[in-house]
Structure formats: C-alpha cells, structure tokens
C-alpha positions in Angstrom: 0.0 0.0 0.0 1.4 3.4 -1.1 1.1 6.1 1.6 1.9 9.2 -0.7 5.4 9.9 0.8 7.3 7.5 -1.4 7.0 4.6 1.1 5.1 1.4 0.9 3.6 0.4 4.3 1.7 -2.7 3.3 4.3 -5.2 4.6 3.6 -5.0 8.3 5.7 -2.0 9.2 9.3 -3.2 9.0 12.3 -1.2 10.2 15.5 -1.1 8.2 18.7 -1.7 10.1 21.9 -2.0 8.2 20.0 -2.9 5.0 17.9 -5.6 6.7 14.2 -5.3 7.2 13.2 -6.3 10.8 9.8 -6.3 12.4 9.5 -3.9 15.3 8.4 -6.8 17.6 11.9 -8.3 17.3 13.5 -5.0 18.3 11.2 -4.8 21.3 12.1 -8.4 22.3 15.9 -7.7 21.9 15.5 -4.5 23.9 13.7 -6.3 26.7 16.3 -9.0 26.8 19.1 -6.4 27.0 17.3 -4.6 29.9 16.7 -7.9 31.8 20.4 -8.8 31.3 21.5 -5.4 32.5 19.3 -5.6 35.6 20.6 -9.1 36.2 24.3 -7.9 36.1 23.5 -4.9 38.3 21.7 -7.1 40.9 24.7 -9.6 40.8 27.0 -6.6 41.3 25.1 -5.4 44.3 24.6 -8.8 45.7 28.4 -9.6 45.6 29.9 -9.1 49.0 32.1 -6.2 49.8 35.1 -8.5 50.3 35.0 -9.6 46.7 34.9 -6.0 45.5 37.8 -5.2 47.7 39.7 -8.2 46.3 39.0 -7.1 42.8 40.3 -3.6 43.5 43.4 -5.0 45.1 43.9 -7.3 42.1 43.5 -4.4 39.7 46.1 -2.4 41.7 48.5 -5.4 41.6 48.1 -5.7 37.8 48.5 -2.0 37.1 51.5 -1.6 39.5 53.4 -4.6 38.1 52.6 -4.6 34.4 55.3 -2.1 33.5 57.9 -3.9 35.5 57.0 -7.3 34.1 57.1 -6.1 30.5 60.3 -4.1 30.9 62.1 -6.7 33.0 65.3 -8.0 31.5 66.2 -11.7 31.9 68.9 -10.8 34.4 66.4 -9.6 36.9 64.7 -13.0 37.6 64.3 -12.4 41.3 61.6 -9.8 40.8 58.1 -10.3 42.3 56.3 -8.7 39.3 55.2 -12.1 37.9 54.1 -13.3 41.3 52.0 -10.1 41.8 50.5 -10.3 38.3 49.4 -13.9 38.8 47.9 -13.1 42.2 46.2 -10.0 40.8 44.8 -11.9 37.9 43.5 -14.6 40.3 41.7 -12.0 42.3 40.1 -10.4 39.2 38.9 -13.8 37.9 37.5 -14.7 41.4 35.6 -11.4 41.3 34.3 -12.1 37.7 33.2 -15.6 38.8 30.6 -14.0 41.1 29.0 -12.4 38.0 29.5 -14.8 35.1 29.5 -18.2 36.9 31.7 -20.7 38.7 33.6 -21.6 35.5 35.8 -18.5 36.0 37.0 -20.0 39.3 39.2 -22.4 37.2 41.5 -19.6 35.9 41.5 -17.9 39.3 42.7 -21.1 41.0 45.2 -21.9 38.3 46.8 -18.5 38.4 47.2 -18.6 42.2 48.4 -22.2 41.9 51.0 -21.2 39.4 52.0 -18.2 41.6 52.5 -20.4 44.7 55.9 -22.0 43.7 57.2 -18.5 43.0 57.2 -17.7 46.7 59.7 -20.4 47.5 62.3 -20.3 44.8 61.7 -17.3 42.7 64.7 -17.4 40.4 64.6 -21.1 39.5 60.8 -21.2 39.2 60.8 -18.1 37.1 63.5 -19.5 34.8 61.4 -22.8 34.4 58.2 -20.8 33.6 60.0 -18.7 31.0 61.6 -21.8 29.5 58.2 -23.6 29.4 56.5 -20.5 27.8 59.2 -20.2 25.2 59.0 -23.9 24.4 55.3 -23.7 24.0 55.5 -20.6 21.7 58.2 -22.3 19.6 56.0 -25.4 19.3 53.0 -23.4 18.2 55.2 -21.4 15.8 56.5 -24.6 14.2 53.0 -26.1 14.0 51.6 -23.0 12.3 54.5 -22.6 9.9 54.2 -26.2 8.6 
C-alpha cells in the first residue's frame, strides 16, 4: 500500500537496520532481553559481598602496578616479584568475575594462584622454568603453524 510519501507500508511496518528489514516486535524483544540482562548484572554486582569487590580492587592495583615492571624486565632480573604479583592480581580479578559470570571462571583464578605459589619459595629457579616452558610452547606453536 502506497502512503503518498514514497513509502510502501503494506508489509507490516518493517524497520530497516543495516539494510535488513526487521519487524519492530523483534526489536522490542531484543530491547527487553538487553534490559533484563543489565538488571541481572547490576543485581549480581550489588549482591556480591564487599570482600570480593575489595579483592577485585586489590587485584587491579597489583596488575597496574606490576605490568610495566614485568614487560620491561630483563632476563637478568629474575628475582623480581612482578610475575608473582601479576598472577595473584589476575587470580583476584577472575575470582571477582566468577561472582557475576559463573563458577567456570574460578578455574583460571585457582590456576593463576596455583602457578604463583611456587614463585614464593624459589623465585629465580621457578621463574626460569616458567620462562623456558613458555618459550618452548611458543616455539612449538610457531613450528606447527609454519608447517
């Protein structure tokens, strides 16, 4: 049906988004889903205990404070605690994220803290082993991709 303005409105009132014709009901449903998801995440945020928020803030501080040292560290300075602090900070952040997105994020949190634990006892040797393992893994991946 032609409405006189150069538009045809006989097809049920579609909305054009990015070249696709979409019925408005689908936009309403998507909007309702987005609002419900936002409310859910806000409620989870408010429901999470203050201790987890504090831990997330402490983890963020550890990450920010040690990132520059870890990136700029030469191989001669293997006794630094930057890697230890980054792993613990990452573990705290993943523990905080697990309270919002589910228990599956506890796995990287526990792994990061588990990897950080040996660094407490013999920093130089463990750090050297970690770097060697990481370099070996990168070399293996590189060889696999190049083939």
